C-alpha positions in Angstrom: 226.7 283.5 160.4 227.5 280.1 159.0 230.1 280.1 156.1 229.7 278.3 152.8 232.6 276.1 153.5 231.4 275.0 157.0 227.9 274.1 155.8 229.3 272.2 152.7 227.5 268.9 153.6 224.0 270.6 154.0 224.1 272.2 150.4 223.1 270.2 147.4 223.0 272.7 144.5 225.3 271.3 141.8 227.0 274.7 141.3 227.0 275.9 144.9 230.7 276.1 145.3 231.7 277.7 141.9 232.1 281.2 143.5 234.3 279.8 146.3 237.0 278.2 143.9 240.4 280.0 143.5 241.8 280.9 140.2 244.6 278.7 138.7 247.7 280.8 139.5 250.2 281.7 136.8 253.4 280.4 138.0 256.6 282.2 138.4 258.7 282.0 135.2 261.9 281.3 136.9 260.3 278.3 138.9 258.9 276.9 135.7 262.2 277.1 133.7 264.1 275.5 136.6 261.6 272.6 136.7 261.5 272.4 133.0 265.4 271.9 132.9 265.0 269.0 135.4 262.3 267.3 133.3 264.2 267.5 130.1 267.6 266.6 131.3 267.0 262.9 131.8 265.8 262.4 128.3 268.5 264.4 126.6 272.1 263.6 125.7 274.7 265.9 127.6 275.4 267.9 124.3 271.6 268.4 123.7 270.9 269.5 127.3 273.8 272.0 127.2 272.2 273.7 124.1 268.7 273.6 126.0 270.3 275.2 129.1 271.6 278.1 126.7 268.1 278.4 125.2 266.6 278.7 128.7 269.2 281.3 129.7 268.4 283.4 126.7 264.6 283.1 127.2 264.8 284.0 130.9 267.2 287.0 130.6 266.2 290.2 132.1 264.0 292.0 129.8 264.0 289.1 127.4 261.3 287.3 125.5 260.3 285.2 128.4 259.7 288.2 130.6 257.7 290.0 128.0 255.3 287.0 127.4 255.1 286.4 131.3 253.8 289.9 131.5 251.3 289.6 128.6 250.0 286.2 130.1 249.5 287.7 133.7 247.7 290.7 132.1 245.6 288.4 130.0 244.6 286.2 133.0 243.3 289.1 135.2 239.8 288.9 133.7 239.7 285.1 132.8 238.4 282.2 134.9 241.6 280.4 133.8 244.8 281.6 132.2 245.2 278.4 130.2 241.6 277.6 129.3 241.3 279.3 126.0 244.4 277.9 124.7 243.9 274.3 126.0 240.4 274.4 124.2 242.2 275.1 120.9 244.5 272.3 121.7 241.5 270.0 121.2 239.5 271.9 118.7 242.1 273.3 116.1 243.7 269.9 115.0 242.2 268.3 111.8 242.8 264.7 113.0 240.2 262.2 113.4 238.9 261.8 117.1 239.1 258.0 116.9 242.3 256.7 118.6 243.6 260.3 118.8 241.2 261.8 121.3 238.2 259.8 122.5 238.8 257.6 125.4 236.7 254.7 126.6 235.4 253.0 129.9 234.5 249.3 130.1 232.1 248.8 133.0 232.1 245.8 135.4 229.4 243.4 134.8 225.9 244.4 136.2 224.8 243.2 139.6 221.7 241.4 138.5 222.7 238.1 136.5 219.2 238.2 135.0 219.8 241.4 133.1 223.7 241.8 133.1 224.1 239.3 130.2 221.0 240.7 128.4 221.6 243.6 126.0 218.2 245.0 126.3 218.2 244.5 130.1 221.6 246.0 130.6 220.9 248.9 128.1 217.5 249.7 129.7 219.1 249.7 133.1 222.0 251.9 132.4 219.9 254.4 130.2 217.3 254.7 132.9 220.1 255.5 135.4 221.6 258.0 133.0 218.3 259.8 132.5 218.0 260.2 136.3 221.6 261.6 136.3 220.7 264.0 133.5 217.5 265.0 135.3 219.5 265.9 138.5 221.8 268.0 136.5 219.0 269.7 134.6 217.4 270.7 138.0 220.9 271.4 139.4 220.4 269.2 142.3 223.2 266.6 141.6 225.6 266.6 144.5 228.7 268.5 143.7 232.0 266.8 143.6 233.8 267.4 147.0 237.1 265.6 147.9 238.4 265.7 151.4 236.3 268.7 152.2 237.4 270.6 149.2 234.9 271.3 146.3 235.9 270.6 142.7 234.9 272.7 139.7 231.5 271.4 138.3 231.6 273.7 135.0 232.4 270.6 132.8 229.0 269.0 133.8 227.1 271.7 131.8 228.5 270.1 128.6 228.3 266.3 129.4 224.8 266.0 128.0 223.0 267.7 125.0 226.5 268.6 123.6 228.3 267.7 120.3 231.6 268.7 118.7 230.6 270.4 115.3 233.3 270.3 112.5 234.0 273.4 110.5 235.8 273.9 107.3 238.8 276.0 107.5 237.4 278.6 105.2 234.3 279.1 107.6 236.2 278.9 110.8 239.7 278.2 112.4 238.5 275.5 114.6 235.6 273.1 115.5 233.1 274.2 118.1 231.2 272.4 120.9 227.5 273.3 121.1 225.4 272.4 124.0 221.6 272.3 124.3 220.8 272.9 128.1 217.2 272.0 127.4 217.9 268.6 125.7 215.4 266.0 126.6 215.7 263.2 124.1 218.1 260.2 123.5 219.5 259.1 120.1 219.9 255.3 119.7 222.3 253.8 117.1 221.6 250.2 116.1 223.2 248.4 113.2 224.4 251.6 111.8 220.8 253.2 111.8 219.6 256.0 114.1 216.6 256.4 116.1 215.3 258.8 118.9 212.8 259.2 121.7 211.8 261.7 124.1 213.0 260.9 127.6 212.6 264.0 129.9 209.6 266.2 130.6 209.7 270.0 130.4 210.4 270.3 134.1 213.3 267.9 133.7 211.6 264.9 135.3 212.1 261.4 133.7 209.2 260.2 131.5 210.2 256.7 130.9 210.8 254.0 133.6 213.0 250.9 132.9 210.3 248.7 131.4 209.3 251.6 129.1 212.9 251.7 127.8 213.0 247.9 127.3 209.9 248.2 125.0 211.7 251.0 123.2 214.8 249.2 122.7 213.1 245.9 121.6 211.3 247.9 119.1 214.5 249.5 117.7 216.2 246.1 117.5 213.4 244.6 115.6 213.1 247.6 113.1 216.8 247.7 112.5 216.7 244.1 111.1 214.6 245.2 108.1 217.4 246.8 106.2 219.9 244.3 104.6 223.3 244.3 106.1 225.1 245.6 103.0 222.7 248.5 102.6 223.2 249.4 106.2 226.9 249.6 105.7 226.4 251.8 102.5 224.2 254.3 104.4 226.0 254.3 107.8 226.2 258.1 108.2 227.7 257.8 111.7 231.1 256.6 110.3 231.4 260.1 108.8 232.4 261.4 112.2 235.6 259.3 112.2 236.9 261.4 109.2 239.5 264.1 109.6 237.5 267.3 110.8 237.8 269.3 107.7 236.7 266.5 105.5 233.7 265.6 107.8 232.7 269.4 107.7 232.6 269.4 104.1 230.5 266.2 103.8 228.1 267.6 106.6 227.7 270.8 104.7 226.8 268.8 101.5 224.2 266.8 103.6 222.7 270.0 104.9 222.5 271.8 101.6 221.0 268.8 99.9 218.0 268.5 102.2 216.3 270.5 105.1 215.4 267.1 106.4 219.1 266.2 106.7 219.6 269.4 108.6 216.8 268.7 111.1 218.0 265.2 111.5 221.6 266.4 112.3 220.2 268.8 114.8 218.3 266.1 116.6 221.4 264.0 116.9 223.6 266.8 117.9 221.3 268.1 120.6 220.5 264.7 122.1 221.3 264.0 125.7 223.6 261.2 124.6 223.8 258.4 122.1 222.8 254.9 123.2 224.7 252.5 121.0 223.5 248.8 120.6 226.2 246.7 119.2 225.4 243.5 117.4 228.7 242.0 118.7 230.1 239.6 121.2 233.8 240.1 122.0 235.8 236.8 122.1 238.1 238.1 125.1 239.1 241.1 127.1 241.3 242.5 124.5 238.7 242.6 121.8 236.2 244.1 124.3 238.6 247.0 125.1 239.3 247.5 121.3 235.5 247.5 120.5 234.8 250.2 123.1 237.8 252.2 121.9 237.2 252.2 118.1 234.7 249.5 117.3 235.3 246.2 115.6 236.4 245.5 112.0 234.8 242.8 110.0 234.4 242.5 106.2 231.8 240.4 104.7 230.5 239.7 101.1 226.9 238.7 99.8 226.7 235.3 98.5 227.8 235.3 94.8 229.1 238.9 95.2 232.9 239.7 95.2 232.3 243.2 96.6 233.0 243.4 100.4 231.3 245.6 102.9 232.0 246.5 106.5 230.0 244.5 109.0 232.0 245.5 112.1 230.7 247.9 114.9 233.1 250.7 113.9 230.3 252.1 111.6 227.7 251.9 114.5 229.2 255.0 116.3 228.8 258.9 116.5 232.1 260.0 117.7 231.2 263.6 118.2 229.1 262.8 121.3 229.0 261.0 124.6 228.2 257.4 123.7 226.8 254.7 126.0 227.6 251.4 124.3 226.1 247.9 125.1 227.0 244.8 123.3 224.9 241.7 122.7 226.3 240.0 125.7 225.5 242.8 127.9 229.0 244.1 128.2 228.8 247.9 128.5 231.0 251.0 128.5 231.4 254.6 127.3 233.2 256.3 124.5 233.2 260.0 124.9 234.2 263.1 123.0 236.9 264.7 125.0 237.0 268.4 124.0 234.7 269.9 126.7 235.0 267.2 129.4 237.8 265.3 131.1 238.0 261.8 132.4 237.2 262.7 135.9 233.9 264.1 134.8 233.0 261.2 132.7 234.0 258.9 135.6 231.5 260.6 137.9 228.7 259.9 135.3 229.5 256.2 134.8 230.2 255.6 138.7 226.9 257.0 139.6 225.0 255.2 137.0 226.6 251.9 137.7 226.0 252.5 141.4 222.4 253.1 140.8 222.1 249.8 139.1 223.5 248.2 142.2 221.1 250.1 144.5 218.1 249.1 142.4 219.2 245.5 142.5 219.7 245.7 146.2 216.2 247.2 146.7 214.7 244.4 144.6 216.1 242.0 147.3 215.1 243.8 150.4 211.7 245.2 149.5 209.7 242.3 150.5 211.0 242.7 154.0 211.6 246.4 154.2 210.3 249.3 152.4 211.6 250.0 148.9 213.3 253.2 150.4 215.2 251.3 153.1 218.2 251.4 150.8 218.1 255.1 149.4 219.1 256.0 145.9 221.7 258.5 145.2 220.0 259.3 141.9 216.6 260.3 143.3 215.3 262.0 140.4 211.5 262.4 139.8 210.1 259.8 137.4 206.6 260.8 136.1 205.0 258.8 133.4 202.8 261.0 131.2 200.4 259.3 128.6 200.0 262.6 126.8 203.6 262.6 125.8 204.7 260.4 122.9 207.8 258.6 123.8 207.7 256.1 120.9 211.0 255.8 119.2 211.3 257.3 115.7 213.8 256.4 113.0 216.0 259.0 111.5 216.4 258.5 107.8 218.8 260.6 105.7 218.5 261.8 102.1 222.0 261.0 101.1 223.3 262.3 97.9 225.6 260.1 95.8 228.8 262.1 96.6 228.1 261.6 100.4 227.6 257.9 99.8 231.1 257.8 98.4 232.5 259.6 101.5 230.7 257.1 103.8 232.7 254.4 102.0 235.9 256.4 102.1 235.4 257.0 105.8 235.0 253.4 106.6 238.1 252.3 104.7 240.1 255.0 106.3 238.9 254.0 109.8 239.7 250.4 108.9 243.4 251.3 108.2 243.5 253.0 111.6 242.0 250.0 113.3 244.3 247.5 111.6 247.3 249.7 112.5 246.4 249.6 116.2 246.8 247.0 118.8 245.1 246.8 122.2 246.4 244.4 124.9 245.2 244.1 128.5 247.1 243.2 131.6 244.9 242.2 134.6 247.6 241.7 137.3 245.9 240.0 140.4 248.9 239.2 142.5 248.9 242.5 144.4 247.5 246.0 144.3 247.2 249.2 146.4 247.3 247.4 149.8 250.7 245.7 149.0 252.1 248.9 147.6 251.1 251.2 150.4 252.1 248.4 152.9 255.6 248.9 151.6 255.4 252.6 152.0 255.1 253.7 148.4 252.4 255.7 146.6 250.3 253.4 144.4 250.0 255.9 141.4 253.7 256.6 141.4 254.6 253.0 141.8 252.6 252.2 138.7 254.3 255.1 136.8 257.7 253.6 137.6 256.4 250.1 136.4 255.5 251.6 132.9 258.8 253.4 132.6 260.8 250.4 133.7 259.0 248.1 131.3 259.9 250.4 128.2 263.5 250.8 129.4 263.9 247.0 129.9 262.4 246.3 126.4 264.2 248.9 124.4 267.2 250.1 126.5 265.9 253.8 126.2 264.7 256.2 128.9 261.9 258.3 127.2 259.4 261.1 127.8 256.4 259.9 129.8 253.2 262.0 130.6 250.6 261.7 133.2 247.7 264.3 133.6 247.0 265.6 137.0 243.7 266.8 138.2 243.5 270.6 138.7 239.7 270.9 139.4 240.3 272.4 142.8 240.7 275.7 140.7 237.9 277.3 138.9 237.6 275.8 135.3 240.5 273.6 136.1 241.2 270.7 133.9 244.7 269.0 134.1 248.3 269.7 134.5 251.1 267.5 133.0 253.2 265.5 135.3 256.4 264.3 133.5 257.3 261.1 135.2 260.6 260.5 133.5 262.6 262.1 136.3 266.2 262.0 137.3 265.6 259.5 140.0 263.4 257.4 137.8 266.1 257.1 135.3 268.6 256.1 138.2 266.0 253.5 139.2 265.7 252.1 135.6 269.5 251.9 135.3 269.8 250.2 138.7 267.0 247.7 138.3 268.2 246.5 135.0 271.7 246.0 136.1 273.0 242.7 137.4 275.4 244.3 140.0 273.0 246.0 142.6 271.5 244.0 145.6 267.8 243.5 145.9 267.9 246.2 148.7 269.6 248.7 146.5 267.0 248.1 143.6 264.1 248.5 146.0 265.7 251.7 147.5 266.2 253.3 144.2 262.4 252.4 143.4 261.4 254.0 146.6 263.3 257.1 145.8 261.9 257.4 142.3 258.3 256.9 143.8 258.9 259.5 146.4 260.2 262.0 143.8 257.3 261.4 141.5 254.6 261.7 144.5 256.1 265.0 145.5 256.0 266.5 142.0 252.5 265.2 141.4 251.4 267.2 144.5 253.1 270.4 142.9 251.2 269.8 139.6 247.9 269.5 141.6 248.6 272.9 143.1 249.1 274.6 139.7 252.9 274.5 139.9 253.5 272.4 136.8 255.6 273.1 133.6 253.6 272.2 130.5 250.5 274.3 130.9 252.5 277.6 131.7 255.0 277.1 128.8 252.1 276.3 126.4 250.2 279.3 127.5 253.4 281.5 127.0 253.7 280.1 123.4 250.0 280.7 122.9 249.9 284.1 124.2 252.7 285.2 121.7 250.5 284.0 118.8 247.5 285.7 120.3 249.3 289.0 120.4 251.1 288.5 117.1 254.3 288.4 118.8 257.1 286.2 117.1 257.3 282.8 118.9 260.7 282.7 120.6 263.4 280.2 119.5 263.1 278.7 122.9 260.0 276.8 121.7 261.9 275.4 118.8 264.7 274.0 120.9 265.3 270.3 120.9 264.5 270.1 124.7 261.0 271.4 124.3 260.3 269.2 121.2 261.6 266.2 123.3 259.3 267.1 126.2 256.3 267.1 123.8 257.0 263.9 122.1 255.2 261.7 124.5 256.4 258.0 124.1 254.5 257.0 127.1 251.0 258.6 127.3 249.7 257.3 130.7 246.8 258.0 133.0 245.2 256.7 136.2 241.5 256.6 136.4 239.0 254.3 137.9 237.1 252.9 140.8 235.1 249.6 141.4 232.6 250.6 138.7 235.2 250.1 136.0 237.0 247.1 134.7 239.1 249.0 132.1 239.7 252.3 130.6 242.1 253.4 127.9 242.9 255.6 124.8 245.2 255.7 121.9 248.9 256.6 121.8 249.4 260.3 121.0 252.5 259.8 118.8 252.9 257.2 116.1 255.8 255.5 117.9 254.4 255.7 121.4 252.1 253.8 123.7 248.8 254.8 125.2 248.5 253.3 128.8 245.4 253.6 131.0 245.5 252.0 134.3 243.2 251.3 137.3 244.6 250.6 140.8 242.5 248.2 142.9 243.1 247.2 146.5 244.4 243.7 145.3 245.1 244.1 141.6 246.2 246.4 138.8 244.6 246.9 135.4 246.6 248.1 132.4 245.1 248.8 129.0 248.0 249.3 126.5 247.5 250.6 122.9 250.1 251.3 120.2 250.5 251.4 116.4 252.7 248.8 114.8 254.6 248.3 118.1 255.1 245.2 120.4 252.2 245.7 122.5 251.8 242.3 123.9 255.6 241.9 124.5 255.4 245.3 126.4 252.6 243.9 128.5 254.5 240.8 129.3 257.7 242.8 130.2 255.5 244.8 132.6 254.0 241.6 134.2 257.5 240.2 134.7 258.7 243.4 136.5 255.6 243.3 138.9 256.4 239.8 139.8 260.0 240.7 140.5 258.9 243.5 142.8 256.6 241.1 144.7 259.4 238.8 145.1 261.9 241.5 146.3 259.3 242.8 148.7 258.7 239.7 150.5 256.2 237.9 148.2 252.9 238.3 149.7 250.5 241.2 150.6 250.1 239.8 154.2 253.9 239.8 154.8 254.2 243.4 153.6 251.2 244.5 155.7 252.7 242.9 158.7 256.0 244.4 158.3 254.2 247.8 157.8 252.5 247.4 161.1 255.7 246.6 162.9 257.9 249.3 161.5 255.7 252.3 160.5 256.4 255.3 162.8 256.4 258.0 160.3 253.7 260.7 160.1 252.8 261.2 156.5 249.9 262.6 154.6 248.2 259.7 152.7 246.0 260.0 149.6 243.9 257.1 148.5 244.8 255.0 151.6 241.5 254.9 153.4 240.8 251.2 152.4 244.2 250.1 153.7 243.7 252.0 157.1 240.1 250.7 157.5 241.1 247.1 156.9 244.2 247.4 159.3 242.7 249.7 162.1 245.4 252.4 161.4 244.7 255.6 163.3 245.1 258.9 161.5 248.0 259.8 163.4 250.0 256.8 162.2 249.2 257.0 158.5 252.1 256.4 156.2 252.9 259.4 154.0 252.2 258.6 150.5 251.9 261.6 148.1 248.6 263.1 147.0 248.5 261.2 143.7 245.3 259.1 144.1 243.4 262.4 144.7 244.9 264.3 141.9 245.3 261.6 139.1 243.2 262.5 136.2 242.1 260.3 133.3 243.7 260.8 130.1 246.6 262.2 128.1 245.7 265.7 127.0 248.5 266.5 124.5 246.6 266.8 121.2 248.0 269.9 119.5 248.9 273.6 120.1 247.2 276.7 119.0 245.2 279.8 120.3 241.8 281.6 121.0 238.4 281.6 123.6 238.0 279.7 126.8 236.3 276.3 126.5 233.5 277.0 129.1 232.9 280.4 127.4 233.5 279.1 123.9 231.1 276.1 124.3 228.0 277.6 122.7 224.5 277.1 123.7 222.6 275.8 120.7 219.0 276.5 120.1 216.7 273.7 121.1 215.1 271.7 118.3 211.5 273.0 117.8 208.6 270.7 118.7 207.3 270.6 115.2 210.7 269.4 113.9 211.1 266.9 116.6 207.8 265.5 116.0 207.8 265.2 112.2 211.4 264.5 111.1 211.5 261.0 112.4 209.7 257.9 110.9 207.4 256.1 113.3 208.1 252.4 113.7 204.7 251.2 115.0 205.0 247.9 113.3 208.1 247.2 115.5 206.6 248.7 118.5 203.5 246.4 118.3 205.7 243.4 117.7 207.6 244.3 120.9 204.3 244.7 122.7 205.1 248.5 123.4 201.8 249.8 121.9 198.5 248.2 121.1 197.5 247.8 117.4 194.6 250.3 117.5 196.4 252.8 119.8 198.7 255.9 119.2 200.0 255.7 122.8 202.8 253.8 124.3 202.0 251.3 127.0 203.3 252.8 130.3 205.4 250.6 132.7 204.6 247.5 130.5 200.8 247.8 131.3 197.9 249.2 129.4 
């Protein structure tokens, strides 16, 4: 009989391997505490560390508080998919902070392959939306190929909540936390344009796609035309989407007022919440890469006044957002990206989505080139969903109007001004380093991810003379309902490296050796984290299980060491592939930096954010260090690769080294040992709070689908705009299909 594992390549069901996945193990308390002490020692003074050692000794004593909590956690985990899931869910859903700059990350895609459409907003948006609908269709029918890395399946549970999901705010009087509601039968898309909201049906009842790319172009042209009817100032006054940038309890209060004021408002919110995703059309062209990153992270800020009127209003794209959902954003110049709500999905899941839809646009373009010589299917599509146009189904876009009471109008204004403060307090700066990348780093026998981690820590140390706490999320999706574990990159050897590199006394060889030692230590620890043997999630769960069982939280968690470990000055993450140009997120503490990076074969991309700190200077310090390393290691990639070929005899287990091996014909037996960091590196810093209660995959609730009558009647037809766009005929109530009658 053929085993599931041996027939992995022949199976296509999205959730085939879920039952094969092991549970995340609860680490041994003694192991966690030993590792904890090694993590906090480099960021503490000797006096503070001595006190922390005493706190640990008390906590781990026989029959003490630690052992009791460990027993409670092990007992709790027996019937749970993951011992940390419930508590980690609350870390997202309990805090009352705005998701903007505190939670939602962004991706900026590379330019599209077809120059005729890549610089066109309508063309690029239609192409990416069509690909997104095919991806959603494959998920709906559960034939999207599951994630498998090096023959090992990854957990696919998060994919049940990527589409049709929304974070719903609750007042503290009605619930202790927000909740994520998902509609598994969602078949429509919401469009935001100039602060206004529209929607159209995109999937059939069987999950197949109704609209082709030309259909979507007509829909978008109609929406763009209709959105211009409202004066710019009036759009700003009624920009309901900006309310999602408020603190959660405040947004919950305004939302309840909107719902109680009008049944129509309630239906409109249900349509938005249950949509597959929100397609955002931004009336904006960023001046440079820094502005582009900032726009996809939090939107642009631009105040204007009407002629002869001293009252200003917000004309930036920051009010053209719905931060509670997955957003596909396309600017006027065709630049495109994603901003997503992070509670139920991690960066790795979002990356699979954007990678597949970007790749689909590449395949479609390639097919258009070769179809005159070969058949269209000569280059197969990986998103081979069914596309069945149906003239009996109305896919015309409808406008969602809200009946907004005066009190809610005031809150829209307050939300915009509060968001404006956040934007003006934030700074985003990009480093696109092109002198070397993964090939050079692996050629010098170092792990690429660990190398970049050391570059970030060194830049901070060189700029401020301080060795501070750094965090990197590590993928744990090899386990059932796995999300991430925290890698603490400020290790003892990393500290020695920083001290050595910034000293004028050591030789170049000594500095490089300290760098390699720090990289090796980091890479080894990343592998342990990926295996569920980290520190943060275990300690966090012990603290949470105490609260869940009404047990007093031990003094250990109030010790200066634990507080220092959870004050993340350098919140970092590695995420990306050739589909992405950038990705990033905000800092997680007011005096910290948020640093997302992408490692390419011949380049390194850093997105650095901070609040009132010297972001550009930090980036310049980082670039200076990278050039020094290049100089110390021989100057060019070719030299490094040649030296590697001559000297490499070690047998090591490489992760993320395929491109180097294929370019240099290196046999598997002679691979350099670089730790499993590229495989396990996740996408974003996940420290957003601490609390308790019900696992995310169990807690994410299935929402009732919007009934057909509500879906049909709540929106306003925009036939005039549709006719202007050529999408329908003057005397027809049906949409033209595929651009033809």
